[in-house]
N, C-alpha and C positions, 0 to 999 in steps of 0.2 A: 556325215550324212550322204547317202548314196541315192541320187535321184533316179527315177525310172526314165528311160530315154524315150519311151513312146506313150504319149498321152492317149492317142486313139486306141492303143491296145487296152489301156485301163477302161476306156469308155465301152469298148466291146465287151470286156469282162463284166462290167456293170450291167449292161443291157441283158447279157445272157443270164445273169443272176436274177434280175427282175423277172425275165420271162419264165425262168424255172419256178419262181415263187408264184407267179400268176397261174401257171399250169396246175399247180396244186389246188387252185381255187375251183377247179371244174366241178367237184362234188360239194354238196352243201354240208358235209359232215365235219370238216375241219378247216381251219384258216390256212392261208398259203404258207408253205414252209420251203422257201427257196434257199439254196446254198449260197453262202457268202464267201467272197475271196478271202484268202488267208491273211493278207496284209493289204494296206492301202498304198496307192502310188505316192511317192515322195516321203514314205515313212522308212526309218532305218530298219535294216534286216536283223532280226534276232528273235529271241523267245517271247512268249506272251507277256503282256503287261497287266498287272492288277490295277483296276481303277481305284480312285481315291475321291474323297469328298472335298467340298470347297474349302474347308478349313485347313486341309493339307496342301492346297494349291496356292493360297494367298498368304504371304508372310507378313504383310504390313498390319500391325495391330489396329491402326486407324480404319483400314478397309474392313477388317474382320468385325470390328464393332459396328460399322455401318450395315454390313450384311445381316448381322444378328438383329439389329434394330428393324431392318426392313422385313425380315421374316416374322417379326413379332407385331409390327404396326402397319404394314402396307395394306391400304384399303382394298385394292383389287385382289390381293391374296386372301383377304377375309371373305370376299365374295366367292372365290373359288372354293374355300373351305366350306362355306355355307351350302354351296351347290352339291358338295359331296354328302353333307348331312341330308340334304333334300333327296338325293338319289338313294341313300341308305334307307330313309323312311319309306320311299316308294317301293323298294325291294321288300322291306318288312311287311308292308301292306299286302303285296302280291303273295308273299310266302304264307301269310296268315290265312289267305283265302283258300289255301289247299288243305287246311286242317279242319277237323270237325269243330263246330261251334255250338255250344249249349248255353241257353239262357233260362232264367227263371221268370215266370210270368203268372199273372192271375187275371181272369176276365169274368165278367158277370153280365147276364142278359135278363132283363125283366120285360115281359110282353103281355098284351091282352089280345085274346082271340074272340072275335064277334060270335054271336050265337048262331048266325047262319053259316058260319064256317066250322063250328064246333061239332064233333061227333055226337056229343050229348044233347045238342040243341040249345045249350045255354052258353052264355059268354063265360070265358075262362081267363084267369090271370095266373101266369106261371113264370118260372125263372129257371135259369141254367147257369151254374157257377162252376168255374174250373180253376185249379191252381196246381202248378207243377213245373217240371223242367221240359224244355223243348229242344229237340235236336234240329237245328236250322239246316236247311237244305244242304246236303253234303254230296259232292260229286266223287264217285269212285273213278279213279284215274286209270282206267284200263288202257287207254291209248297214249298216255303220256302228255295229254294236252296241258294239264295244270303244271306238270313238271317242266315242260318246255317254256311256259310262261314264266315260271320261277327262274329258269336258266337265263332267259332273256333279260329279266329285271336285274338279276345278279351281275351279269356281264355289263349291263348299262351302268350299274353302280361302280363296278371296278374300272370301267372306262372313264367315268367322271373323276375317280380318284387319281387315275394316271394323268388325266388332263390337269388336275391340280398340281401334281408333281412336275409336269412339264412347265406349267406357269411358274412354279417356284424356281426351277432351274433357269428359266429365261429371266426371271427377276434378278437372280444372283449375277448372271452374265451381264445384264443391262446395267446393273449398279456398278459392277466392277469396271466396265468400259467407261461409264460416266466418271468414275473416280480417277481412272487413268487419264481421261481427258482433262480433269481438273488439275492433275499434277503436270500435264503437258502445258496447260495454259499458265500455271504458276511459273514454270521455267521460262516460257516464252516472254512472259511479262517482265521477268528479271532481266532477260537479254534486251528487251525493248527499252527498259528504263536505263540500263547501262549505255545503250546506243544513244538514247535521247540526251543523257548527260554529256556524252562526247559531242553530239551534234550541237548542243547549246554552247559548249565551250568553243567549238570550231566557229560557230556563227559569231560569237563575241569577238574572237580574234580577227576573223575576216572583216567584220564591220569596222573594227579599229584600223586594220590595214587599208581598207577602202577609204576611210576618212583621211588618212595621211598620204594616199596615193600609191601605196605599195602593191595594191591588187586592184583588179578591175571590178566594175559593178556586175559583170557577167558571173565572175567567180562568187561574188557575194550572193547573187540571186540563186545560184546553184546550191550553195551551202544552205540558204534559207529554204529552198524547195525540199532538200533532203531532210531538214529539221521538221518541216510541216508534215511531210509524209510519215516520218517516224512517230510524230504525235498522233496522227490519224490511225496508224497501225496499233499503237498502244491503246487508244480509245476502243478500237474494235476488239482487242483481246480482253480488255476489262469488261466489255459488254458480254462477250461469250462466256467469261467466267461467271458473271452474275446470273446468266441464264442457266448455265450448268449447275450452279449452286441451287437454283430453284428446282431443277430436275432431281437433284440428290435429295432435297427436302421432300419432294413428292414421293419418291421411291421408298424412302425410309419412314414415311408417315409423319414426320415432324422435322423441324430444323435440327440437323445433327450437331451435337456438341460433345464429341468424344474427348476423353482426357488425353489419349496418346496423340502426339503431333503426327501429321502425315509424313510419310517417308518419300523421298524423291524417286523419280523413275528408276534411277540406277540401283535402288535398294528394293525394288518390288519383287525380284527373284523370278521373273517371267521370261527371261531371255536365254535361259540355259538350253542346251541341246535336248532333243527329244530322247526319251528312254528307248532302248532297243525293243523293237517290235510293237506294232499297234494292231493287234488282231481284229478282224472284222467282227468277232463275237462281241466286241464292246458296243456295237450298235444295238444289241439286244437290251442294253441298259437304257436306251432312249424311251422315256415314258410316252412320247407321242406315238411311237410305233406300237407299244404295248396297248395304248388306248385304241388305236385303229384296229388292232387284232381283237380286242374285247368287243368292239362295236360290230365287227364282222361275225364273231361267235354269237352275239345277241341276235343279229339278223337271221342267222341260220336256225336258232331256237325258235324265233317267231314264225319261220316257215313251217317248222314241225308242228307248232301249235295250230297254225291255220289249216294244215292238212288234217289234223286230228278232229277239227270242227266238222268235217264231213261224216264222221263215224258216229255210231249210236252213243248216246249219253245216258249214263245211269246215275240217278240221284237217290238219296235216302233222306226221309224226314221221319220224325217220331215225337211222341209225347208220353210223359209218365207223371202221374200225380193223383189228384182226387177230383171227383166231380159230384155235384149234387144239385137238386132242384131248389134247395134252400141254402142260403148263405151259411147258416149255423150248422148245416150238415156236412160241410166240406171235410171236417176233421173227425168225423165219426167213423166207427168201424164199418167196413164194407163199402166205403166211398172211393176206394182206389180204382184207378183206371189207367189204361195205356193204349197206345196205338203205334203202329210201325208201317210206314208207307214207302216201299221202293217204287221207283218210276223209271221207265225206259223211254227215251226220246230219240227218235231217228229223224234227222232233217229231211224234209220232203220238198218243200218249196219255200224259199226265203227271199225271193225277188233278186237272187244273184248276190246276196250279201257275203256269203262264205267265199264264193269264187273271187269277188272283188277284194276281200281281205287277203286271200292267198296271193293275188296279183300284186297287191300293195306290199306284202312281205317280200315277194321275190324282187320287186323293183328296189326296195330298200337294201336288199342284199347286194344287188348290182352296184348301188351307190357305195356300200361299205367296201366292196372289192376294189372299186376305183379309188376310194380314199386310201385303202391300204397300199395299193400300187403307187399312188402319188407320194405317200409318206416314205416308202422305201426309196424311191428315186430322189426325193428331196434330202433324205438322210445321207445317201452316198454323195450327192452333189455338195452338201454342206461340209462333209468331212474332207472331200477332195479340195474344195475351195480353201478351207482353213489350212490344210497342209501346204498347198501351193503358196498361199499368202505368207505363211510362216517361213517357208524356205526362201522365197525370193525377197521378202522384206529384210531378212537377215543379210542377204547379199547387198541390198540397197543401203542398209545401215553401214556396212563396211565401206562401200564406195563413198558414201556421204561423209563419213569420218575422214577419209583421205582428202576429200574435197575441202572440208573445213580447215584441215591442216594446211593445204595448199593456199587457200584464200587468206588464211591468217598470215602466212609468210609473205604473200603478195602485198597485203596491206602494210606490213612492216617495211618492206622494201620500197613501196611507193612513198611512204612517209619519209624515209631516209633520203630518197631522191629529191623530194620536194624541199626538205630542209637544206640540202646541199645546192639547191637551185638548178638541178638537172632537169626536172619536169615540173609541170604546173600542178596546182592543187586539184585540178579536175581528175587526175589519175588517182589521187588519194581518195577523193569522193567515190569514184567508181569502185575502187578496191574495198572501201568500207561498206558500200551498199551490197556488193557481192558477198562479203563475209557475213553480214547480218542475215541476208537471205539464206545462205548455206547453213548457218547456225540454227535458224528457225526451222528449216526443212529437216535437219538432223533430229531435232526434238520431236517433230511430227512423225518421222519414220520410226523412231524408237518406240513411241507410244503405239503406233499402228502395229509394230511387231509384237508388242506385249498384248495388244487387243486380239491378235490372231491366235495367241495361246488361249485366251479366254474363250474365243469363238470355237476353237478346237475342243476345249473342255465341254462346252455346251453341245456341240455337234455329236460328240461321243456319248451323250446322255449322262454326263458327270464323270466320264473317264478322264483321269488326270494325265496330261501329256508330260509328266515329269516323274 
């Protein structure tokens, strides 16, 4: 792995790319299209990498079963799916408004005309009955207003679907990190229980030695203090594991009971080196970026529709069927009738409604541009953070492994010196305390290193870092 020596250089490149993307936003016709850097800082140099799905990233059958369960039963994901269906229905309604609508109808009117209003001077009772097909008011889309509204609704639907995919990706990453934390807590609890057993035996021995006068009360109290501290740490770890199990149950939608036993951290397969090349094009896989782009495109379509509202509007209505003064004459020969009514409407004065709608559409476009800009910046930062975390956590793991080996040897030597009467038991206690702390820290760092792989997978929009 060959790290880049200048982080400011990468930041400058990032800002330049964002600026280029925003420059493309100047016109309302297309979303920003900024150039991305070829590779990321702290990524290995080589050819492009093909992204992979989550089932290719995670090797543990237990974790894979949990993710499958979460994608099927998570309540929040169901809400996201329902919102996609809602957006699709909204789009279908808008699209249907642009097509001619014909309905069948029948109507009848029976009325009496007083004598003083009648041409004949006598009162008159008459009727008017109609039955046939009506062409509901249909707008001829000369200026593209209806098409623009359709485009806006379509892109809002697509943005909602991308948001659902982004939530699903985040759910997979959150569940994987919670699962890794569960494995970390399992290993730390094992270490704590082993340490507790050692502390209890040491306390038993030291209490016996104190009773016969072979050791001081100070040494006994220090051993007891270490024992009580270990019990407290074990209780805290058990509490964290119970809380994390509740989170896993919430994410999966039920209490998970997979058949496959969980694999330890060492068998998760998430600590390997990065594959050669992590091209910036992988960012285009991020559903949140695609959702922001769709929202921007929808806002541009809304502006076009608002501008078209200032232009003349042509509508068509029509009727075809039969008409008669008597109900029984509707279906006799010669009762057929039809009408066709084109209408031209030119906005003259509407109290400023059209101009306000245009101002609203333009303001929403500015919001969409800012949202797109923020999404790009957040995407680059998340990738850079994940790469930096993975690189430097790997270095910390190596150093911590060396520290654990050193502390283990120190504890062994301290025990030998105490058994030979060269040093007091305080040195043994101090060495054991340092070894326990180092072992706990090593497990935490290994889990954090694996979590950085999961975070990198999420930051790349599902691009597998392996």
